MARLUMNU-442381 format. One record per residue (C-alpha): residue in one letter; y negated, z, x. Coordinates in pm, 1 decimal. Example, Ala and Ser with C-alpha at 12.3 -4.5 7.8 and 13.67 -1.06 7.14 Angstrom:
{resn A&v 450.0&w 780.0&u 1230.0}
{resn S&v 106.0&w 714.0&u 1367.0}
//
This chain:
{resn M&v -13003.3&w 8243.1&u 11601.5}
{resn E&v -12921.7&w 7869.1&u 11635.3}
{resn F&v -12553.6&w 7778.2&u 11516.0}
{resn T&v -12341.0&w 7488.0&u 11707.9}
{resn A&v -12196.3&w 7213.8&u 11476.9}
{resn R&v -11888.0&w 7398.0&u 11453.8}
{resn Q&v -12038.1&w 7741.2&u 11402.4}
{resn Q&v -12225.5&w 7591.3&u 11127.4}
{resn E&v -11942.5&w 7447.7&u 11012.2}
{resn I&v -11724.7&w 7744.3&u 10957.2}
{resn K&v -12048.5&w 7894.3&u 10787.8}
{resn D&v -12111.4&w 7648.9&u 10533.1}
{resn E&v -11731.2&w 7632.3&u 10420.5}
{resn F&v -11720.1&w 8010.2&u 10413.8}
{resn I&v -11982.3&w 8002.2&u 10157.4}
{resn R&v -11853.8&w 7747.6&u 9987.8}
{resn V&v -11472.8&w 7928.5&u 9938.6}
{resn R&v -11630.9&w 8284.9&u 9928.4}
{resn G&v -11973.5&w 8246.2&u 9791.6}
{resn T&v -12124.3&w 8469.9&u 9966.2}
{resn W&v -12264.8&w 8591.1&u 10373.9}
{resn G&v -12392.8&w 8851.1&u 10530.2}
{resn E&v -12467.4&w 9031.5&u 10848.4}
{resn S&v -12066.3&w 9103.7&u 10879.7}
{resn W&v -11974.0&w 8702.4&u 10864.5}
{resn E&v -12310.3&w 8642.9&u 11094.1}
{resn A&v -12184.9&w 8912.0&u 11377.0}
{resn I&v -11799.2&w 8759.3&u 11338.7}
{resn L&v -11950.8&w 8399.1&u 11345.5}
{resn T&v -12113.0&w 8472.7&u 11608.9}
{resn L&v -11882.4&w 8639.2&u 11847.3}
{resn D&v -11532.6&w 8468.6&u 11770.4}
{resn A&v -11664.2&w 8194.7&u 11534.8}
{resn E&v -11274.6&w 8048.6&u 11487.4}
{resn F&v -11134.4&w 8413.8&u 11414.2}
{resn L&v -11370.1&w 8371.0&u 11087.0}
{resn A&v -11203.9&w 8018.7&u 11062.8}
{resn A&v -10847.4&w 8182.3&u 11060.3}
{resn Y&v -10980.8&w 8405.0&u 10789.7}
{resn L&v -11097.2&w 8206.8&u 10581.6}
{resn G&v -10794.6&w 8021.4&u 10554.3}
{resn F&v -10642.1&w 8365.8&u 10473.4}
{resn S&v -10848.1&w 8536.5&u 10210.5}
{resn A&v -10887.9&w 8210.9&u 10038.8}
{resn V&v -10539.3&w 8148.2&u 9943.2}
{resn P&v -10585.2&w 8350.7&u 9592.9}
{resn W&v -10906.1&w 8130.4&u 9527.4}
{resn R&v -10691.6&w 7787.1&u 9578.2}
{resn K&v -10421.1&w 7878.8&u 9380.4}
{resn N&v -10632.9&w 8110.6&u 9113.8}
{resn H&v -10328.7&w 8197.4&u 8876.3}
{resn L&v -10621.7&w 8508.9&u 8857.9}
{resn D&v -10950.1&w 8424.0&u 8649.4}
{resn T&v -11232.0&w 8502.5&u 8898.1}
{resn K&v -11337.3&w 8830.8&u 8724.7}
{resn T&v -11021.5&w 8943.8&u 8755.4}
{resn K&v -10994.6&w 8835.9&u 9121.8}
{resn E&v -11341.9&w 9023.5&u 9166.6}
{resn F&v -11189.3&w 9351.0&u 8986.4}
{resn I&v -10890.6&w 9332.8&u 9232.2}
{resn Y&v -11132.5&w 9300.8&u 9526.1}
{resn I&v -11301.4&w 9630.3&u 9382.9}
{resn A&v -10977.4&w 9815.9&u 9328.1}
{resn V&v -10895.2&w 9814.2&u 9675.2}
{resn D&v -11285.3&w 9892.1&u 9822.3}
{resn A&v -11353.0&w 10144.5&u 9616.5}
{resn A&v -10991.2&w 10321.9&u 9608.9}
{resn A&v -11001.9&w 10686.5&u 9764.2}
{resn T&v -10816.7&w 10577.3&u 10009.4}
{resn H&v -11041.5&w 10274.0&u 10189.3}
{resn L&v -11353.1&w 10411.0&u 10034.7}
{resn Y&v -11514.0&w 10060.2&u 10144.9}
{resn A&v -11915.9&w 10053.0&u 10038.1}
{resn P&v -12001.7&w 9722.6&u 10149.0}
{resn G&v -11709.4&w 9580.1&u 9987.2}
{resn V&v -11806.5&w 9745.4&u 9653.3}
{resn R&v -12125.2&w 9631.3&u 9627.4}
{resn Q&v -12027.2&w 9218.7&u 9715.3}
{resn H&v -11744.6&w 9227.8&u 9499.6}
{resn I&v -11956.1&w 9463.3&u 9149.6}
{resn K&v -12249.7&w 9178.8&u 9249.2}
{resn A&v -12008.8&w 8913.1&u 9208.7}
{resn A&v -11738.4&w 9015.8&u 8937.3}
{resn L&v -12110.7&w 9029.8&u 8719.9}
{resn A&v -12169.5&w 8724.2&u 8808.3}
{resn A&v -11915.9&w 8611.3&u 8696.9}
{resn G&v -11934.0&w 8773.2&u 8342.8}
{resn A&v -11810.2&w 9128.0&u 8400.8}
{resn T&v -12005.2&w 9414.3&u 8168.8}
{resn A&v -12108.4&w 9738.0&u 8278.1}
{resn Q&v -11793.0&w 9890.3&u 8062.1}
{resn E&v -11527.6&w 9627.9&u 8245.7}
{resn V&v -11663.7&w 9708.5&u 8528.2}
{resn M&v -11652.1&w 10073.9&u 8474.2}
{resn E&v -11296.1&w 10088.4&u 8318.9}
{resn V&v -11176.2&w 9917.4&u 8688.8}
{resn L&v -11364.5&w 10222.4&u 8871.2}
{resn E&v -11207.6&w 10492.5&u 8607.1}
{resn C&v -10830.2&w 10356.3&u 8645.7}
{resn T&v -10852.0&w 10363.2&u 9028.2}
{resn A&v -10951.0&w 10681.0&u 8988.3}
{resn T&v -10644.5&w 10799.4&u 8868.4}
{resn L&v -10548.9&w 10707.9&u 9251.7}
{resn S&v -10555.1&w 11115.2&u 9353.6}
{resn I&v -10242.1&w 11206.7&u 9073.0}
{resn H&v -10015.0&w 11086.1&u 9343.5}
{resn A&v -10063.8&w 11378.5&u 9555.9}
{resn M&v -9858.4&w 11531.3&u 9249.1}
{resn N&v -9630.5&w 11210.8&u 9196.6}
{resn V&v -9547.7&w 11308.3&u 9598.7}
{resn G&v -9583.7&w 11673.3&u 9622.6}
{resn V&v -9391.0&w 11803.9&u 9305.0}
{resn P&v -9065.4&w 11655.7&u 9376.7}
{resn V&v -9083.7&w 11795.1&u 9759.5}
{resn L&v -9123.9&w 12127.1&u 9534.9}
{resn T&v -8862.5&w 12058.7&u 9377.9}
{resn E&v -8639.9&w 11962.0&u 9632.9}
{resn I&v -8719.1&w 12294.7&u 9795.1}
{resn L&v -8640.4&w 12524.0&u 9519.2}
{resn A&v -8339.9&w 12354.0&u 9480.7}
{resn E&v -8248.2&w 12434.1&u 9822.7}
{resn R&v -8305.3&w 12774.5&u 9784.9}
{resn G&v -8109.7&w 12808.4&u 9425.5}
{resn I&v -8473.2&w 12897.5&u 9249.8}
{resn R&v -8428.9&w 12592.0&u 8995.5}
{resn T&v -8077.4&w 12393.8&u 8990.3}
{resn E&v -8185.7&w 12135.7&u 8745.7}
{resn P&v -8402.0&w 12022.1&u 8529.3}
{resn A&v -8523.3&w 12255.6&u 8228.7}
{resn D&v -8512.0&w 12154.6&u 7861.4}
{resn L&v -8894.0&w 12079.9&u 7711.9}
{resn N&v -8982.9&w 12302.4&u 7465.2}
{resn E&v -9212.6&w 12223.4&u 7189.4}
{resn Y&v -9572.4&w 12164.9&u 7380.4}
{resn Q&v -9413.6&w 11897.1&u 7659.7}
{resn E&v -9178.2&w 11717.8&u 7384.7}
{resn R&v -9588.0&w 11664.1&u 7249.4}
{resn L&v -9732.1&w 11568.0&u 7619.0}
{resn K&v -9479.7&w 11297.3&u 7687.4}
{resn A&v -9493.7&w 11162.8&u 7331.4}
{resn D&v -9870.4&w 11127.6&u 7379.9}
{resn F&v -9871.7&w 11002.8&u 7720.0}
{resn T&v -9614.6&w 10730.0&u 7632.8}
{resn R&v -9818.7&w 10663.0&u 7330.2}
{resn N&v -10141.6&w 10630.8&u 7497.3}
{resn R&v -10040.7&w 10467.1&u 7854.6}
{resn G&v -9791.3&w 10289.7&u 7657.1}
{resn Y&v -9474.0&w 10356.0&u 7900.7}
{resn W&v -9262.2&w 10648.5&u 8022.2}
{resn N&v -9133.0&w 10651.4&u 8363.6}
{resn P&v -8899.4&w 10937.6&u 8549.3}
{resn T&v -9166.8&w 10976.3&u 8808.7}
{resn W&v -9336.8&w 11227.8&u 8548.3}
{resn D&v -9064.4&w 11435.5&u 8440.6}
{resn E&v -9071.5&w 11718.6&u 8716.1}
{resn M&v -9492.8&w 11712.9&u 8689.6}
{resn L&v -9418.7&w 11771.3&u 8285.8}
{resn E&v -9165.2&w 12050.9&u 8343.3}
{resn L&v -9334.2&w 12213.0&u 8603.0}
{resn D&v -9701.5&w 12216.0&u 8569.9}
{resn P&v -9721.1&w 12076.0&u 8171.6}
{resn E&v -10109.1&w 12193.4&u 8179.0}
{resn L&v -10194.0&w 11942.7&u 8426.0}
{resn F&v -9980.5&w 11660.9&u 8274.1}
{resn D&v -10193.5&w 11746.2&u 7972.8}
{resn A&v -10515.0&w 11768.1&u 8171.2}
{resn Y&v -10381.8&w 11380.6&u 8388.1}
{resn T&v -10283.6&w 11249.4&u 8078.2}
{resn E&v -10602.3&w 11258.4&u 7878.8}
{resn Y&v -10860.7&w 11150.3&u 8218.9}
{resn S&v -10594.7&w 10868.2&u 8290.4}
{resn S&v -10591.6&w 10770.5&u 7919.9}
{resn H&v -10963.8&w 10714.5&u 7872.4}
{resn P&v -11028.5&w 10366.1&u 7973.5}
{resn W&v -10663.3&w 10288.7&u 7778.4}
{resn K&v -10822.1&w 10425.0&u 7457.7}
{resn N&v -11158.7&w 10347.7&u 7482.8}
{resn G&v -11170.3&w 10017.7&u 7718.6}
{resn T&v -11150.0&w 9630.0&u 7679.8}
{resn L&v -10971.6&w 9499.0&u 7941.3}
{resn E&v -10621.1&w 9370.2&u 7886.1}
{resn P&v -10344.9&w 9570.7&u 7945.3}
{resn K&v -10194.3&w 9352.4&u 8207.8}
{resn V&v -10530.4&w 9382.0&u 8406.2}
{resn R&v -10539.4&w 9737.7&u 8375.2}
{resn E&v -10201.8&w 9713.2&u 8559.8}
{resn F&v -10286.3&w 9486.2&u 8800.7}
{resn I&v -10585.4&w 9812.8&u 8899.4}
{resn Y&v -10286.8&w 10016.3&u 8986.4}
{resn M&v -10075.5&w 9756.1&u 9180.2}
{resn A&v -10382.3&w 9683.2&u 9360.6}
{resn F&v -10448.6&w 10014.8&u 9462.8}
{resn D&v -10084.5&w 10113.5&u 9528.2}
{resn T&v -10002.2&w 9821.0&u 9765.1}
{resn S&v -10310.0&w 9827.3&u 9961.2}
{resn A&v -10220.2&w 9909.8&u 10317.6}
{resn T&v -10380.2&w 10245.5&u 10298.0}
{resn H&v -10156.7&w 10369.2&u 10042.1}
{resn L&v -9845.8&w 10179.2&u 9998.0}
{resn Y&v -9726.9&w 10385.4&u 9718.4}
{resn K&v -9408.9&w 10181.5&u 9647.8}
{resn V&v -9286.0&w 10458.6&u 9378.1}
{resn G&v -9619.3&w 10356.9&u 9152.1}
{resn L&v -9609.3&w 9963.7&u 9256.7}
{resn K&v -9247.8&w 9922.7&u 9131.7}
{resn L&v -9350.5&w 10099.9&u 8808.4}
{resn H&v -9633.6&w 9923.5&u 8809.7}
{resn I&v -9520.2&w 9575.8&u 8857.7}
{resn E&v -9267.3&w 9611.0&u 8585.7}
{resn N&v -9532.5&w 9714.5&u 8346.6}
{resn A&v -9756.5&w 9396.7&u 8415.5}
{resn L&v -9469.5&w 9231.2&u 8335.1}
{resn G&v -9413.9&w 9368.4&u 8043.2}
{resn Y&v -9766.6&w 9280.3&u 7896.5}
{resn G&v -9672.8&w 8946.2&u 8022.4}
{resn A&v -9850.2&w 8893.7&u 8377.7}
{resn T&v -9655.1&w 8596.9&u 8570.0}
{resn V&v -9526.0&w 8617.9&u 8910.0}
{resn G&v -9833.5&w 8385.1&u 9034.3}
{resn E&v -10074.0&w 8680.8&u 8906.9}
{resn I&v -9857.5&w 8982.6&u 9024.3}
{resn L&v -9886.7&w 8802.7&u 9409.2}
{resn E&v -10235.2&w 8695.2&u 9411.0}
{resn V&v -10316.3&w 9042.2&u 9307.1}
{resn M&v -10099.3&w 9128.0&u 9674.6}
{resn E&v -10281.5&w 8832.4&u 9825.8}
{resn I&v -10617.9&w 9003.9&u 9808.7}
{resn A&v -10530.6&w 9358.6&u 9843.6}
{resn A&v -10347.5&w 9214.2&u 10188.5}
{resn V&v -10696.9&w 9103.7&u 10373.3}
{resn I&v -10849.3&w 9463.8&u 10382.7}
{resn G&v -10755.6&w 9448.1&u 10698.8}
{resn I&v -11083.5&w 9215.4&u 10829.1}
{resn H&v -11317.9&w 9570.9&u 10696.2}
{resn S&v -11220.2&w 9656.8&u 11100.7}
{resn V&v -11363.3&w 9370.1&u 11210.1}
{resn T&v -11685.2&w 9364.0&u 10980.0}
{resn L&v -11735.2&w 9745.4&u 11011.9}
{resn A&v -11757.2&w 9643.1&u 11371.2}
{resn A&v -11845.0&w 9319.3&u 11452.0}
{resn P&v -12196.5&w 9402.0&u 11411.3}
{resn I&v -12198.4&w 9751.1&u 11606.1}
{resn L&v -12055.8&w 9516.9&u 11896.9}
{resn I&v -12392.0&w 9318.1&u 11852.2}
{resn E&v -12590.5&w 9568.5&u 11902.7}
{resn E&v -12398.7&w 9703.7&u 12151.2}
{resn L&v -12411.5&w 9377.5&u 12342.2}
{resn A&v -12778.4&w 9420.6&u 12314.3}
{resn V&v -12837.7&w 9750.2&u 12433.5}
{resn A&v -12684.1&w 9594.2&u 12764.0}
{resn N&v -12819.1&w 9307.7&u 12762.2}
{resn E&v -12541.5&w 9111.5&u 12729.4}
{resn E&v -12465.2&w 8775.7&u 12558.0}
{resn P&v -12209.8&w 8762.9&u 12251.1}
{resn N&v -11930.6&w 8545.2&u 12448.3}
{resn E&v -12004.0&w 8647.3&u 12779.9}
//
């Protein structure tokens, strides 16, 4: 379709700043160009400050889009493509995905404390049990492989050491075999923990602490959050093309 001068200006600026264009952005531009301009201003903040390099920013987008709580395939494809264009290797992108896949352990991080609370209420478990030799070894392995220990793991280690053992091996794979900086891995965990579809405060605090310990700056950490903060636009990128299609079926113009 033919755009007005203002629409074309917004499109050109979007491509210049974000380096991408597609059906969804075209639909939004057609339906409400000034909203797209406002979104561009919002999403462009980390691209103006640039505390993170381009490749790392794309890793953050991949993590929030590929997270089990979001699974936004168009964004995953767009940002994998952009990451590769920024010099990322297949191994690095896989490492981002492997770190992102650990999100599901939060079922245990949330569930086990609830279980221990109920057991305490019923008098079944009144205090933590001493760790046996196997559990102590698991704790040492996790600390060595993942570079930290946090009390969030204590109850799982005590009550379900077999799962904790398997999870340690699973979650440690990128730490033992990958090439990303440790702070970048922590950024990945932060990204899906702070995302609107997860909001896991316990994990977010833990991984911010870890990232700071690996030398991350406040600006870098804020930039991770700024990138995660824009996923609400997927309500519009998903629905706007559908609205255009349904308007065509109803023989109505987009701006009527």
